[in-house]
Backbone as a chain_set.jsonl record, in Angstrom:
{"seq": "XXXXXXXXXXXXXXXXXXXXXXXXXXXXXXXXXXXXXXXXXXXXXXXXXXXXXXXXXXXXXXXXXXXXXXXXXXXXXXXXXXXXXXXXXXXXXXXXXXXXXXXXXXXXXXXXXXXXXXXXXXXXXXXXXXXXXXXXXXXXXXXXXXXXXXXXXXXXXXXX", "coords": {"N": [[-8.332, -15.136, -6.255], [-5.722, -15.21, -3.942], [-2.963, -17.359, -4.06], [-1.449, -19.249, -1.575], [1.312, -20.725, 0.144], [2.443, -23.614, 1.951], [5.431, -24.709, 2.826], [7.26, -27.594, 2.996], [9.895, -28.441, 5.252], [11.899, -29.643, 3.872], [12.246, -28.312, 1.524], [13.197, -25.674, 1.671], [14.729, -23.734, 0.284], [13.238, -23.441, -2.017], [11.029, -22.1, -0.971], [12.17, -19.586, -0.462], [12.647, -18.707, -3.096], [10.015, -18.554, -4.047], [9.055, -16.533, -2.384], [10.673, -14.476, -3.294], [9.446, -13.982, -5.708], [7.163, -12.894, -4.754], [5.205, -14.414, -3.569], [3.343, -15.745, -0.833], [4.959, -17.83, 1.198], [5.148, -20.011, 3.519], [7.23, -21.577, 5.905], [7.5, -24.335, 8.013], [9.327, -25.441, 10.612], [10.396, -28.544, 11.974], [7.92, -29.804, 12.113], [5.665, -32.519, 12.192], [4.195, -34.789, 9.755], [1.39, -34.857, 10.164], [0.889, -32.452, 11.512], [1.733, -30.588, 9.584], [-0.147, -31.051, 7.546], [-2.542, -30.417, 8.895], [-2.101, -27.695, 9.434], [-1.84, -26.621, 6.839], [-4.429, -27.104, 5.871], [-5.978, -25.606, 7.718], [-5.087, -22.981, 7.204], [-5.587, -22.726, 4.55], [-3.647, -23.255, 2.612], [-1.501, -24.284, -0.097], [0.207, -27.25, 0.009], [3.584, -27.813, -0.335], [5.815, -30.295, -0.93], [8.466, -32.711, -0.52], [8.004, -35.142, 0.34], [6.925, -38.236, -0.322], [5.137, -39.846, 1.022], [3.223, -38.196, 2.208], [1.784, -37.444, -0.004], [0.336, -39.71, -0.546], [-1.655, -39.829, 1.275], [-5.095, -39.948, 2.156], [-6.534, -37.545, 2.376], [-5.187, -35.929, 0.611], [-5.28, -37.374, -1.78], [-8.028, -37.388, -2.366], [-8.431, -34.799, -2.863], [-9.055, -32.889, -0.959], [-7.067, -31.559, 0.387], [-4.887, -29.481, -1.191], [-1.948, -30.367, -2.663], [1.445, -30.539, -3.717], [3.861, -32.572, -5.07], [7.166, -32.022, -4.889], [9.568, -32.604, -7.185], [12.301, -32.518, -7.805], [15.763, -31.803, -6.9], [17.132, -29.367, -7.216], [16.68, -26.003, -6.406], [15.871, -23.966, -8.27], [14.857, -25.442, -10.382], [12.821, -26.638, -8.987], [11.24, -24.393, -8.491], [10.489, -23.782, -11.126], [8.92, -26.06, -11.626], [6.796, -25.697, -9.777], [5.744, -23.189, -10.553], [4.887, -23.788, -13.157], [3.099, -25.982, -12.71], [1.182, -24.814, -11.036], [0.302, -22.667, -12.427], [1.388, -20.112, -12.037], [2.598, -16.69, -11.937], [5.563, -15.118, -13.006], [5.666, -12.478, -12.678], [4.211, -11.692, -10.491], [4.6, -10.271, -7.986], [7.294, -9.37, -7.552], [10.014, -9.069, -5.254], [8.66, -8.158, -2.953], [8.302, -9.403, -0.564], [9.816, -10.485, 2.475], [12.728, -12.342, 2.231], [13.648, -13.94, 4.226], [11.784, -14.165, 6.432], [9.247, -14.095, 5.352], [7.405, -12.028, 5.56], [5.489, -9.145, 4.432], [7.18, -6.532, 2.66], [7.884, -3.133, 3.447], [7.974, 0.22, 2.22], [10.84, 2.099, 2.815], [11.921, 5.212, 3.732], [14.57, 7.145, 2.29], [15.841, 8.8, 4.109], [15.182, 7.547, 6.529], [16.611, 5.236, 6.205], [19.203, 5.931, 6.56], [22.132, 5.323, 8.343], [21.298, 2.785, 8.868], [22.015, 1.243, 6.781], [24.971, 0.364, 4.899], [27.328, 3.065, 4.391], [28.14, 3.509, 1.667], [26.091, 2.239, 0.255], [23.952, 3.803, 1.067], [24.582, 6.25, -0.184], [24.53, 5.551, -2.88], [22.116, 4.391, -3.52], [18.549, 4.793, -3.981], [16.11, 3.756, -3.354], [14.579, 1.91, -0.792], [13.521, -0.955, 1.029], [11.883, -2.434, 3.816], [11.609, -5.177, 6.051], [8.694, -5.747, 7.838], [8.661, -7.306, 10.081], [11.226, -8.668, 10.821], [12.931, -6.594, 10.359], [14.914, -6.485, 8.423], [16.686, -4.937, 5.751], [16.239, -4.076, 2.366], [17.603, -3.359, -0.883], [18.193, -2.182, -4.25], [20.71, -3.441, -5.171], [23.689, -5.142, -6.325], [23.117, -7.792, -5.66], [20.333, -7.881, -5.865], [20.13, -7.34, -8.608], [21.337, -9.654, -9.645], [19.518, -11.636, -8.764], [17.228, -10.801, -10.111], [18.053, -11.184, -12.738], [18.229, -13.98, -12.714], [15.517, -14.616, -12.385], [14.493, -13.645, -14.812], [15.802, -15.374, -16.552], [14.697, -17.831, -15.757], [12.041, -17.341, -16.465], [12.288, -17.234, -19.246], [13.094, -19.846, -19.747], [10.856, -21.337, -19.02], [8.936, -20.259, -20.578], [6.909, -18.667, -19.678]], "CA": [[-7.898, -15.515, -4.915], [-4.272, -15.347, -3.822], [-2.49, -18.674, -3.673], [-0.422, -19.213, -0.539], [1.97, -22.022, 0.232], [3.118, -24.131, 3.13], [6.546, -25.438, 2.242], [7.895, -28.554, 3.893], [11.255, -28.037, 5.585], [12.836, -30.243, 2.915], [12.291, -27.479, 0.317], [13.311, -24.311, 2.185], [15.221, -22.821, -0.753], [12.086, -23.18, -2.876], [10.238, -21.062, -0.298], [12.838, -18.302, -0.691], [12.399, -18.315, -4.482], [8.611, -18.142, -4.144], [8.988, -15.22, -1.732], [11.296, -13.536, -4.207], [8.433, -13.641, -6.712], [6.071, -12.201, -4.076], [4.212, -15.345, -3.035], [3.367, -16.086, 0.584], [5.475, -19.196, 1.293], [5.46, -20.25, 4.922], [7.981, -22.8, 6.22], [7.36, -24.729, 9.407], [10.399, -26.373, 10.969], [10.149, -29.517, 13.029], [6.531, -30.274, 12.158], [5.451, -33.841, 11.599], [3.269, -34.762, 8.624], [0.029, -34.534, 10.617], [0.827, -31.012, 11.81], [1.82, -29.881, 8.298], [-1.444, -31.19, 6.877], [-3.531, -29.648, 9.657], [-1.828, -26.272, 9.246], [-2.18, -26.275, 5.448], [-5.89, -27.067, 5.794], [-6.48, -24.497, 8.53], [-4.743, -21.699, 6.596], [-5.942, -22.742, 3.136], [-2.406, -23.183, 1.849], [-1.074, -25.418, -0.91], [1.367, -27.879, 0.623], [4.659, -28.191, -1.249], [6.623, -31.24, -0.167], [9.25, -33.744, -1.205], [7.622, -36.359, 1.057], [5.974, -39.028, -1.114], [4.127, -40.435, 1.902], [2.139, -37.215, 2.369], [0.992, -37.464, -1.239], [-0.491, -40.92, -0.541], [-2.719, -39.689, 2.271], [-6.434, -39.823, 1.575], [-6.923, -36.136, 2.325], [-4.568, -35.393, -0.599], [-5.756, -38.102, -2.973], [-9.41, -37.012, -2.691], [-8.427, -33.398, -3.252], [-9.437, -31.964, 0.11], [-5.87, -30.75, 0.597], [-4.094, -29.307, -2.412], [-0.534, -30.589, -2.382], [2.256, -30.784, -4.893], [5.104, -33.275, -4.786], [8.305, -31.382, -5.527], [10.233, -33.806, -7.667], [13.724, -32.357, -8.085], [16.553, -31.247, -5.799], [17.578, -28.006, -7.501], [15.616, -25.032, -6.075], [15.365, -23.257, -9.446], [14.008, -26.401, -11.092], [11.625, -26.757, -8.146], [10.423, -23.214, -8.773], [9.907, -23.997, -12.451], [7.86, -27.057, -11.491], [5.655, -25.113, -9.063], [5.167, -22.14, -11.405], [4.187, -24.444, -14.257], [1.983, -26.796, -12.206], [0.179, -23.979, -10.386], [-0.077, -21.56, -13.308], [1.794, -18.874, -11.383], [3.239, -15.677, -12.765], [6.848, -14.605, -12.541], [5.475, -11.044, -12.478], [3.184, -11.56, -9.455], [4.935, -9.164, -7.086], [8.67, -9.633, -7.135], [10.703, -8.225, -4.281], [7.688, -7.544, -2.044], [8.28, -10.181, 0.678], [11.108, -10.767, 3.087], [13.211, -13.664, 1.855], [13.937, -14.707, 5.434], [10.655, -14.476, 7.327], [8.007, -14.166, 4.577], [6.497, -10.906, 5.807], [5.527, -8.122, 3.385], [8.131, -5.434, 2.821], [7.315, -1.79, 3.385], [8.921, 1.207, 1.705], [11.594, 2.817, 3.836], [12.45, 6.436, 3.117], [16.035, 7.248, 2.27], [16.249, 9.401, 5.38], [15.067, 6.527, 7.577], [17.62, 4.2, 5.958], [20.522, 6.435, 6.947], [22.638, 4.694, 9.563], [20.863, 1.379, 8.912], [22.658, 0.571, 5.657], [26.342, 0.857, 4.743], [27.399, 4.411, 3.806], [28.179, 3.464, 0.207], [24.735, 1.891, -0.191], [23.111, 4.98, 1.295], [24.856, 7.295, -1.173], [24.315, 5.096, -4.26], [20.764, 3.864, -3.719], [17.475, 5.742, -3.673], [14.925, 3.025, -2.899], [14.819, 0.915, 0.241], [12.356, -1.622, 1.609], [12.227, -3.066, 5.083], [10.667, -6.179, 6.547], [7.947, -5.232, 8.979], [8.863, -8.177, 11.235], [12.618, -8.856, 11.236], [13.597, -5.305, 10.129], [15.939, -6.589, 7.381], [16.522, -3.888, 4.74], [16.561, -4.489, 1.003], [17.774, -2.314, -1.875], [18.457, -2.718, -5.586], [22.142, -3.541, -5.419], [24.115, -6.218, -7.23], [22.404, -9.025, -5.305], [19.01, -7.743, -6.491], [20.315, -7.476, -10.049], [21.583, -11.071, -9.926], [18.258, -12.366, -8.587], [16.352, -10.394, -11.205], [18.555, -11.883, -13.919], [17.821, -15.381, -12.544], [14.079, -14.68, -12.655], [14.329, -13.484, -16.26], [16.258, -16.619, -17.172], [13.681, -18.849, -15.487], [10.89, -16.993, -17.305], [12.612, -17.631, -20.619], [13.151, -21.315, -19.805], [9.511, -21.903, -18.913], [8.053, -19.644, -21.581], [5.786, -18.016, -18.985]], "C": [[-6.388, -15.762, -4.916], [-3.917, -16.761, -3.379], [-1.361, -18.496, -2.662], [0.099, -20.628, -0.354], [2.449, -22.321, 1.639], [4.191, -25.053, 2.572], [7.183, -26.315, 3.311], [9.353, -28.154, 4.089], [12.279, -28.622, 4.611], [12.903, -29.475, 1.592], [12.381, -25.992, 0.689], [13.779, -23.332, 1.11], [14.131, -22.501, -1.765], [11.233, -22.073, -2.272], [10.85, -19.685, -0.535], [12.591, -17.81, -2.115], [10.962, -17.862, -4.675], [8.413, -16.77, -3.515], [9.584, -14.14, -2.617], [10.309, -13.074, -5.273], [7.231, -12.927, -6.088], [5.019, -13.112, -3.472], [4.456, -15.611, -1.558], [3.751, -17.559, 0.692], [5.997, -19.435, 2.708], [6.199, -21.575, 5.07], [7.792, -23.073, 7.699], [8.431, -25.776, 9.706], [9.933, -27.318, 12.063], [8.732, -30.029, 13.126], [6.44, -31.67, 11.55], [4.389, -33.721, 10.506], [1.864, -34.358, 9.035], [-0.122, -33.037, 10.889], [0.887, -30.186, 10.525], [0.468, -29.883, 7.596], [-2.497, -30.339, 7.575], [-3.347, -28.146, 9.438], [-2.193, -25.822, 7.833], [-3.692, -26.173, 5.285], [-6.452, -25.844, 6.51], [-6.267, -23.152, 7.843], [-5.048, -21.638, 5.104], [-4.738, -22.635, 2.212], [-2.194, -24.441, 1.016], [0.195, -25.956, -0.264], [2.352, -28.3, -0.461], [5.621, -29.072, -0.46], [7.431, -32.151, -1.072], [8.915, -35.109, -0.623], [6.545, -37.123, 0.285], [4.865, -39.625, -0.249], [2.954, -39.488, 2.132], [1.21, -37.28, 1.163], [0.058, -38.677, -1.316], [-1.654, -40.831, 0.448], [-4.055, -39.402, 1.594], [-6.848, -38.36, 1.397], [-6.342, -35.445, 1.083], [-5.163, -36.06, -1.833], [-7.196, -37.764, -3.343], [-9.529, -35.527, -3.026], [-8.856, -32.412, -2.184], [-8.271, -31.027, 0.461], [-5.108, -30.693, -0.713], [-2.627, -29.421, -2.026], [0.18, -30.89, -3.684], [3.548, -31.45, -4.443], [6.219, -32.605, -5.589], [9.274, -32.495, -5.894], [11.728, -33.697, -7.899], [14.436, -31.71, -6.903], [16.903, -29.773, -5.985], [16.447, -27.006, -7.261], [15.045, -24.288, -7.284], [14.48, -24.179, -10.293], [12.722, -26.652, -10.312], [10.678, -25.6, -8.425], [9.75, -23.355, -10.129], [8.745, -24.981, -12.384], [6.613, -26.445, -10.855], [4.963, -24.056, -9.927], [4.337, -22.766, -12.521], [2.946, -25.187, -13.765], [0.843, -25.946, -11.653], [-0.294, -22.827, -11.267], [0.253, -20.208, -12.705], [2.444, -17.922, -12.375], [4.578, -15.289, -12.153], [6.745, -13.11, -12.244], [4.474, -10.745, -11.366], [3.441, -10.352, -8.554], [6.357, -9.316, -6.6], [9.203, -8.581, -6.172], [9.724, -7.475, -3.374], [7.577, -8.284, -0.709], [9.696, -10.385, 1.183], [11.515, -12.193, 2.728], [13.435, -14.552, 3.071], [12.692, -15.114, 6.212], [9.283, -14.389, 6.665], [7.045, -13.003, 4.771], [6.582, -9.893, 4.66], [6.555, -7.033, 3.706], [7.389, -4.102, 2.717], [8.395, -0.837, 2.891], [9.541, 1.955, 2.879], [12.181, 4.057, 3.163], [13.974, 6.437, 3.201], [16.538, 7.809, 3.601], [16.22, 8.367, 6.511], [16.098, 5.418, 7.416], [19.01, 4.638, 6.411], [20.927, 5.833, 8.291], [22.257, 3.231, 9.691], [21.485, 0.557, 7.784], [24.097, 1.103, 5.562], [26.373, 2.222, 4.046], [27.406, 4.411, 2.277], [26.795, 3.17, -0.355], [23.824, 3.099, -0.041], [23.33, 6.04, 0.213], [24.529, 6.864, -2.595], [22.905, 4.606, -4.542], [19.718, 4.897, -3.336], [16.235, 5.053, -3.117], [15.312, 1.944, -1.898], [13.488, 0.312, 0.664], [12.819, -2.326, 2.865], [11.163, -4.076, 5.468], [10.005, -5.624, 7.797], [8.178, -6.071, 10.239], [10.325, -8.216, 11.696], [13.489, -7.618, 11.018], [14.762, -5.372, 9.13], [15.644, -5.547, 6.303], [17.019, -4.395, 3.392], [16.712, -3.257, 0.118], [18.192, -2.971, -3.18], [19.948, -2.695, -5.924], [22.456, -4.704, -6.346], [23.41, -7.529, -6.924], [21.005, -9.024, -5.935], [19.118, -7.951, -7.993], [20.536, -8.932, -10.441], [20.301, -11.896, -9.794], [17.286, -12.045, -9.709], [16.756, -11.085, -12.509], [18.153, -13.365, -13.884], [16.333, -15.55, -12.858], [13.827, -14.572, -14.157], [14.743, -14.752, -17.004], [15.233, -17.729, -16.97], [12.419, -18.61, -16.311], [11.113, -17.489, -18.731], [12.593, -19.162, -20.761], [11.762, -21.943, -19.779], [8.565, -21.376, -19.979], [6.851, -18.97, -20.963], [6.04, -16.53, -18.797]], "O": [[-5.859, -16.443, -5.794], [-4.504, -17.29, -2.436], [-0.443, -17.701, -2.865], [-0.588, -21.603, -0.657], [2.808, -21.428, 2.406], [3.888, -26.056, 1.925], [7.586, -25.845, 4.375], [9.971, -27.589, 3.187], [13.409, -28.139, 4.539], [13.544, -29.93, 0.645], [11.712, -25.156, 0.082], [13.273, -22.212, 1.036], [14.104, -21.4, -2.315], [10.763, -21.194, -2.995], [10.127, -18.721, -0.782], [12.35, -16.621, -2.323], [10.71, -16.891, -5.388], [7.684, -15.937, -4.054], [9.067, -13.025, -2.686], [10.332, -11.916, -5.691], [6.375, -12.412, -6.807], [4.035, -12.628, -2.914], [5.593, -15.691, -1.094], [2.969, -18.436, 0.326], [7.135, -19.1, 3.037], [5.84, -22.571, 4.441], [7.905, -22.174, 8.533], [8.435, -26.86, 9.123], [9.176, -26.939, 12.957], [8.37, -30.637, 14.134], [7.059, -31.958, 10.526], [3.761, -32.673, 10.354], [1.21, -33.592, 8.326], [-1.136, -32.432, 10.54], [0.171, -29.193, 10.393], [0.001, -28.85, 7.114], [-3.257, -29.624, 6.921], [-4.323, -27.413, 9.275], [-2.789, -24.76, 7.653], [-4.183, -25.254, 4.63], [-7.3, -25.134, 5.971], [-7.138, -22.284, 7.883], [-4.798, -20.619, 4.461], [-4.805, -22.001, 1.159], [-2.65, -25.525, 1.38], [1.142, -25.208, -0.02], [2.008, -29.042, -1.381], [6.174, -28.646, 0.554], [7.108, -32.331, -2.246], [9.477, -36.121, -1.043], [5.389, -36.702, 0.245], [3.767, -39.88, -0.744], [1.811, -39.933, 2.239], [-0.009, -37.182, 1.304], [-0.909, -38.663, -2.077], [-2.54, -41.686, 0.44], [-4.12, -38.698, 0.586], [-7.442, -37.994, 0.383], [-6.928, -34.494, 0.566], [-5.507, -35.392, -2.808], [-7.558, -37.841, -4.517], [-10.595, -35.055, -3.424], [-9.006, -31.223, -2.464], [-8.475, -29.858, 0.789], [-4.732, -31.722, -1.274], [-2.129, -28.678, -1.18], [-0.405, -31.425, -4.626], [4.24, -30.956, -3.552], [6.208, -32.624, -6.82], [9.744, -33.237, -5.031], [12.371, -34.711, -8.169], [13.798, -31.141, -6.017], [16.961, -29.019, -5.014], [15.371, -27.139, -7.844], [13.847, -24.007, -7.317], [13.474, -23.74, -10.852], [11.661, -26.856, -10.901], [9.472, -25.791, -8.577], [8.559, -23.074, -10.261], [7.706, -24.766, -13.008], [5.502, -26.651, -11.342], [3.736, -24.034, -10.02], [3.22, -22.327, -12.796], [1.865, -25.04, -14.335], [-0.326, -26.31, -11.784], [-1.203, -22.09, -10.884], [-0.519, -19.26, -12.845], [2.79, -18.298, -13.495], [4.705, -15.152, -10.936], [7.643, -12.54, -11.624], [3.939, -9.638, -11.311], [2.563, -9.505, -8.392], [6.612, -9.384, -5.398], [8.89, -7.394, -6.263], [9.93, -6.301, -3.065], [6.845, -7.849, 0.18], [10.648, -10.449, 0.405], [10.739, -13.132, 2.901], [13.413, -15.778, 2.961], [12.556, -16.272, 6.609], [8.264, -14.585, 7.328], [5.961, -13.005, 4.187], [7.613, -9.788, 3.995], [6.763, -6.67, 4.864], [6.402, -3.974, 1.993], [9.584, -1.06, 3.118], [8.851, 2.381, 3.806], [12.859, 3.953, 2.141], [14.569, 5.807, 4.075], [17.54, 7.343, 4.143], [17.124, 8.322, 7.345], [16.426, 4.732, 8.384], [19.891, 3.803, 6.619], [20.153, 5.84, 9.248], [22.817, 2.51, 10.518], [21.481, -0.674, 7.828], [24.398, 2.174, 6.089], [25.525, 2.498, 3.198], [26.736, 5.239, 1.661], [26.376, 3.788, -1.334], [23.016, 3.385, -0.924], [22.373, 6.658, -0.252], [24.273, 7.716, -3.446], [22.54, 4.426, -5.703], [19.953, 5.76, -2.489], [15.402, 5.695, -2.478], [16.242, 1.169, -2.122], [12.458, 0.986, 0.658], [13.967, -2.756, 2.979], [9.972, -3.862, 5.242], [10.668, -5.103, 8.693], [7.92, -5.6, 11.347], [10.629, -7.842, 12.828], [14.646, -7.589, 11.438], [15.519, -4.409, 9.008], [14.482, -5.302, 5.978], [18.059, -5.045, 3.288], [16.046, -2.243, 0.328], [18.506, -4.161, -3.218], [20.378, -2.009, -6.851], [21.583, -5.189, -7.066], [23.132, -8.305, -7.838], [20.554, -10.038, -6.468], [18.3, -8.653, -8.588], [19.994, -9.399, -11.443], [20.033, -12.761, -10.628], [16.593, -12.934, -10.204], [15.902, -11.515, -13.284], [17.781, -13.933, -14.91], [15.938, -16.512, -13.518], [13.029, -15.331, -14.708], [14.098, -15.148, -17.975], [14.933, -18.479, -17.898], [11.8, -19.556, -16.798], [10.226, -18.089, -19.338], [12.132, -19.695, -21.77], [11.519, -22.957, -20.434], [7.523, -21.972, -20.249], [5.864, -18.721, -21.655], [5.202, -15.826, -18.233]]}, "num_chains": 1, "name": "protein.A"}
């Protein structure tokens, strides 16, 4: 069964890192604790929060709602905590979700990318992916290489 997450607004950068690895990590802005809990239960999501008060709620303490208290400020350390605590894989499905809106990416043909990406990118890249919702386009440029290097470093640090 695929694990999905509801990330409290106080850990938005963690959501982006989880998406980078391919995990469904939904962020809800402006929701109070009751709404977060109700949504996590309704959608069967693990709640990731920095809010210690949520962790004290009976629904969490009895295990009806799976929640994890994110204990550090640094997003990469947060990711390490979640990966370790949840037994996740760094190889789950990297670069398959939109970092901005969490939707799955679809392959975009090179021809369809023409005019949508900078000319240099079009001539130097062969693979493109596009978000089905926000239409953002991704390719394996230097930003991708840097993120991939970060993932490899995190893998080495956790031993996973």
